[in-house]
DSSP file (Angstrom, degrees, kcal/mol; ACC not computed):
  #  RESIDUE AA STRUCTURE BP1 BP2  ACC     N-H-->O    O-->H-N    N-H-->O    O-->H-N    TCO  KAPPA ALPHA  PHI   PSI    X-CA   Y-CA   Z-CA
    1    1 A X              0   0    0      0, 0.0     2,-0.1     0, 0.0     5,-0.0   0.000 360.0 360.0 360.0 134.4    9.7   15.7   -4.3
    2    2 A X     >  -     0   0    0      1,-0.1     4,-2.1     4,-0.0     3,-0.3  -0.370 360.0-115.8 -70.6 151.1    7.6   12.9   -5.9
    3    3 A X  H  > S+     0   0    0      1,-0.2     4,-2.5     2,-0.2     5,-0.2   0.862 116.7  55.3 -57.4 -35.9    6.6    9.9   -3.9
    4    4 A X  H  > S+     0   0    0      2,-0.2     4,-1.7     1,-0.2    -1,-0.2   0.896 107.6  49.4 -64.2 -38.5    8.7    7.6   -6.2
    5    5 A X  H  > S+     0   0    0     -3,-0.3     4,-0.7     2,-0.2    -2,-0.2   0.896 111.0  49.5 -66.5 -40.4   11.7    9.7   -5.5
    6    6 A X  H >< S+     0   0    0     -4,-2.1     3,-1.0     1,-0.2     4,-0.3   0.908 109.0  52.4 -64.1 -41.8   11.1    9.5   -1.7
    7    7 A X  H >< S+     0   0    0     -4,-2.5     3,-1.3     1,-0.3    -1,-0.2   0.859 102.9  58.7 -63.5 -34.8   10.7    5.8   -1.9
    8    8 A X  H 3< S+     0   0    0     -4,-1.7    -1,-0.3     1,-0.3    -2,-0.2   0.720 103.5  53.7 -67.1 -20.1   14.0    5.5   -3.7
    9    9 A X  T << S+     0   0    0     -3,-1.0    -1,-0.3    -4,-0.7    -2,-0.2   0.450  84.6 108.4 -94.6  -1.4   15.7    7.2   -0.7
   10   10 A X  S <  S-     0   0    0     -3,-1.3    26,-0.1    -4,-0.3     2,-0.1  -0.365  77.3-100.8 -72.4 155.6   14.3    4.7    1.9
   11   11 A X        -     0   0    0      1,-0.1    25,-1.4    25,-0.1    -1,-0.1  -0.351  16.0-131.4 -72.7 158.2   16.7    2.2    3.5
   12   12 A X  S    S+     0   0    0     23,-0.2    -1,-0.1    24,-0.1     3,-0.1   0.336  78.1 102.3 -88.4   6.2   16.9   -1.4    2.4
   13   13 A X  S    S-     0   0    0     21,-0.2    22,-2.2     1,-0.2    23,-0.2  -0.330  87.1 -77.3 -83.9 168.9   16.6   -2.5    6.0
   14   14 A X        +     0   0    0     20,-0.2     2,-0.3    21,-0.1    19,-0.2  -0.279  67.3 136.5 -63.7 153.4   13.5   -3.9    7.7
   15   15 A X  E     -A   32   0A   0     17,-2.2    17,-2.4    -3,-0.1     2,-0.3  -0.987  45.9-100.1-176.6-180.0   10.8   -1.4    8.7
   16   16 A X  E     -A   31   0A   0     -2,-0.3     2,-0.3    15,-0.2    15,-0.2  -0.858  26.3-163.4-118.9 156.4    7.2   -0.4    8.9
   17   17 A X  E     -A   30   0A   0     13,-2.3    13,-2.9    -2,-0.3     2,-0.4  -0.972   8.3-141.9-139.2 153.0    5.2    1.9    6.7
   18   18 A X  E     -A   29   0A   0     -2,-0.3     2,-0.5    11,-0.2    11,-0.2  -0.939   1.9-151.3-119.0 135.9    1.9    3.7    7.1
   19   19 A X  E     -A   28   0A   0      9,-2.9     8,-3.7    -2,-0.4     9,-1.4  -0.933  25.8-176.9 -99.6 127.1   -0.9    4.4    4.5
   20   20 A X  E     -A   26   0A   0     -2,-0.5     6,-0.2     6,-0.3     2,-0.1  -0.906  21.3-127.0-123.6 152.4   -2.8    7.5    5.4
   21   21 A X    >   -     0   0    0      4,-2.1     3,-2.0    -2,-0.3     6,-0.0  -0.274  46.6 -85.3 -84.2-178.9   -5.7    9.2    3.8
   22   22 A X  T 3  S+     0   0    0      1,-0.3    -1,-0.1     2,-0.1    -2,-0.0   0.768 129.9  54.3 -61.1 -26.5   -5.8   12.9    2.8
   23   23 A X  T 3  S-     0   0    0      2,-0.1    -1,-0.3     1,-0.0     3,-0.1   0.492 120.3-106.4 -86.9  -3.0   -6.7   13.9    6.3
   24   24 A X    <   +     0   0    0     -3,-2.0     2,-0.3     1,-0.3    -2,-0.1   0.469  69.1 146.7  94.1   2.4   -3.8   12.0    7.9
   25   25 A X        -     0   0    0      1,-0.1    -4,-2.1     2,-0.0     2,-0.4  -0.581  54.1-117.1 -74.0 131.0   -5.8    9.1    9.3
   26   26 A X  E     +A   20   0A   0     -2,-0.3    -6,-0.3    -6,-0.2     3,-0.1  -0.552  36.7 173.5 -71.3 124.0   -3.8    5.9    9.3
   27   27 A X  E     +     0   0A   0     -8,-3.7     2,-0.3    -2,-0.4    -7,-0.2   0.730  65.3   7.5 -98.7 -31.3   -5.6    3.4    7.0
   28   28 A X  E     -A   19   0A   0     -9,-1.4    -9,-2.9     2,-0.0     2,-0.5  -0.988  54.7-154.5-156.0 139.1   -3.0    0.6    7.0
   29   29 A X  E     -A   18   0A   0     -2,-0.3     2,-0.3   -11,-0.2   -11,-0.2  -0.986  24.5-178.9-116.5 123.6    0.3   -0.3    8.8
   30   30 A X  E     -A   17   0A   0    -13,-2.9   -13,-2.3    -2,-0.5     2,-0.3  -0.799  14.1-152.7-119.3 162.4    2.6   -2.6    6.9
   31   31 A X  E     -A   16   0A   0     -2,-0.3     2,-0.3   -15,-0.2   -15,-0.2  -0.948  12.7-176.1-131.9 155.8    6.0   -4.2    7.6
   32   32 A X  E     -A   15   0A   0    -17,-2.4   -17,-2.2    -2,-0.3     3,-0.3  -0.999  34.1-140.8-151.2 147.9    8.7   -5.3    5.3
   33   33 A X  S    S+     0   0    0     -2,-0.3     2,-0.5     1,-0.3    -1,-0.1   0.834 110.4  31.6 -73.3 -34.4   12.1   -7.0    5.3
   34   34 A X  S  > S-     0   0    0      1,-0.2     4,-2.3   -20,-0.1    -1,-0.3  -0.894  75.2-170.6-124.9  98.1   13.3   -4.5    2.7
   35   35 A X  H  > S+     0   0    0    -22,-2.2     4,-2.4    -2,-0.5     5,-0.3   0.895  83.5  50.7 -59.9 -44.1   11.4   -1.3    3.2
   36   36 A X  H  > S+     0   0    0    -25,-1.4     4,-2.5   -23,-0.2    -1,-0.2   0.938 112.2  46.6 -59.5 -48.2   12.6    0.4    0.0
   37   37 A X  H  > S+     0   0    0      1,-0.2     4,-1.5     2,-0.2    -1,-0.2   0.909 113.3  48.4 -62.7 -43.3   11.6   -2.6   -2.2
   38   38 A X  H  X S+     0   0    0     -4,-2.3     4,-0.7     2,-0.2    -1,-0.2   0.939 114.4  44.0 -64.2 -48.6    8.1   -2.9   -0.5
   39   39 A X  H >< S+     0   0    0     -4,-2.4     3,-1.1     1,-0.2     4,-0.4   0.915 112.1  52.8 -65.6 -42.5    7.2    0.8   -0.8
   40   40 A X  H >< S+     0   0    0     -4,-2.5     3,-1.6    -5,-0.3    -1,-0.2   0.830  98.5  66.3 -61.9 -30.9    8.5    1.1   -4.4
   41   41 A X  H >< S+     0   0    0     -4,-1.5     3,-1.2     1,-0.3    -1,-0.2   0.789  91.5  62.6 -63.1 -26.4    6.3   -1.9   -5.3
   42   42 A X  T << S+     0   0    0     -3,-1.1    -1,-0.3    -4,-0.7    -2,-0.2   0.676  98.8  56.1 -72.0 -15.8    3.2    0.2   -4.6
   43   43 A X  T <  S+     0   0    0     -3,-1.6     2,-0.5    -4,-0.4    -1,-0.2   0.382  79.3 110.4 -97.2   3.5    4.2    2.6   -7.4
   44   44 A X    X>  -     0   0    0     -3,-1.2     3,-1.1    -4,-0.2     4,-0.6  -0.676  61.6-148.6 -79.0 126.5    4.4   -0.1  -10.1
   45   45 A X  H >> S+     0   0    0     -2,-0.5     3,-1.2     1,-0.3     4,-0.9   0.860  95.7  63.3 -62.2 -35.2    1.6    0.4  -12.6
   46   46 A X  H 3> S+     0   0    0      1,-0.3     4,-0.5     2,-0.2    -1,-0.3   0.749  93.4  64.7 -63.1 -22.3    1.4   -3.4  -13.2
   47   47 A X  H <4 S+     0   0    0     -3,-1.1    -1,-0.3     1,-0.2    -2,-0.2   0.830 110.0  35.6 -67.8 -31.8    0.4   -3.9   -9.6
   48   48 A X  H X< S+     0   0    0     -3,-1.2     3,-0.7    -4,-0.6    -1,-0.2   0.482  90.3  91.3-103.7  -4.5   -2.9   -2.0  -10.1
   49   49 A X  H 3< S+     0   0    0     -4,-0.9    -1,-0.1     1,-0.3    -2,-0.1   0.919  99.0  33.7 -58.5 -45.3   -3.8   -3.1  -13.7
   50   50 A X  T 3< S+     0   0    0     -4,-0.5    -1,-0.3    -3,-0.1     2,-0.2   0.444  92.2 117.3 -92.1   1.0   -5.8   -6.1  -12.5
   51   51 A X    <   -     0   0    0     -3,-0.7     3,-0.1     1,-0.2    -3,-0.1  -0.492  48.8-161.8 -72.4 132.8   -7.1   -4.5   -9.3
   52   52 A X  S    S+     0   0    0      1,-0.3     2,-0.3    -2,-0.2    -1,-0.2   0.776  77.2   7.5 -83.3 -27.2  -10.8   -4.1   -9.1
   53   53 A X        -     0   0    0      2,-0.1    -1,-0.3     1,-0.0     4,-0.1  -0.986  64.3-128.7-150.7 155.7  -10.6   -1.5   -6.3
   54   54 A X  S    S+     0   0    0     -2,-0.3     2,-0.3    -3,-0.1    -1,-0.0   0.522  91.5  55.5 -84.3  -6.0   -7.9    0.5   -4.5
   55   55 A X  S    S-     0   0    0      1,-0.0     2,-0.2     0, 0.0    -2,-0.1  -0.818  95.0 -91.4-123.7 164.1   -9.1   -0.5   -1.1
   56   56 A X        -     0   0    0     -2,-0.3     2,-0.4     1,-0.0    -2,-0.1  -0.475  42.7-165.5 -72.4 145.9   -9.8   -3.8    0.7
   57   57 A X        -     0   0    0     -2,-0.2     2,-0.3    -4,-0.1    -4,-0.0  -0.998  11.5-143.3-138.2 132.3  -13.3   -5.0    0.3
   58   58 A X        -     0   0    0     -2,-0.4     2,-0.3     1,-0.0    -2,-0.0  -0.721  26.0-116.0 -93.4 145.5  -15.2   -7.7    2.2
   59   59 A X        -     0   0    0     -2,-0.3     2,-0.4     1,-0.0    -1,-0.0  -0.609  26.0-128.0 -78.7 137.9  -17.6   -9.9    0.5
   60   60 A X        -     0   0    0     -2,-0.3     2,-0.1     1,-0.1    -1,-0.0  -0.676  26.9-113.4 -83.0 136.1  -21.2   -9.6    1.7
   61   61 A X        -     0   0    0     -2,-0.4     2,-0.6     1,-0.1    -1,-0.1  -0.399  29.7-115.1 -66.8 147.0  -22.8  -12.9    2.6
   62   62 A X        -     0   0    0     -2,-0.1     2,-0.6     2,-0.0    -1,-0.1  -0.736  28.5-150.3 -85.2 125.0  -25.7  -14.0    0.4
   63   63 A X        +     0   0    0     -2,-0.6     2,-0.5     2,-0.0    -3,-0.0  -0.856  18.7 175.9-102.0 121.9  -28.9  -14.0    2.3
   64   64 A X              0   0    0     -2,-0.6    -2,-0.0     1,-0.1     0, 0.0  -0.975 360.0 360.0-124.7 116.0  -31.6  -16.5    1.2
   65   65 A X              0   0    0     -2,-0.5    -1,-0.1     0, 0.0    -2,-0.0   0.494 360.0 360.0 -69.8 360.0  -34.8  -16.6    3.3
């Protein structure tokens, strides 16, 4: 079953979801008022068109001696 199909079967009630890497390590824990809607939003192509990276990134401070 495709991830989009699985997301369509989720309940519309509040809940939490986990992002895991290929090894099963939890990368992110999210919560949502409507679990189905939130998880399905991650599969929208328009969500990632403007994304510079697929992961969170911290800005490095500029060091000036």
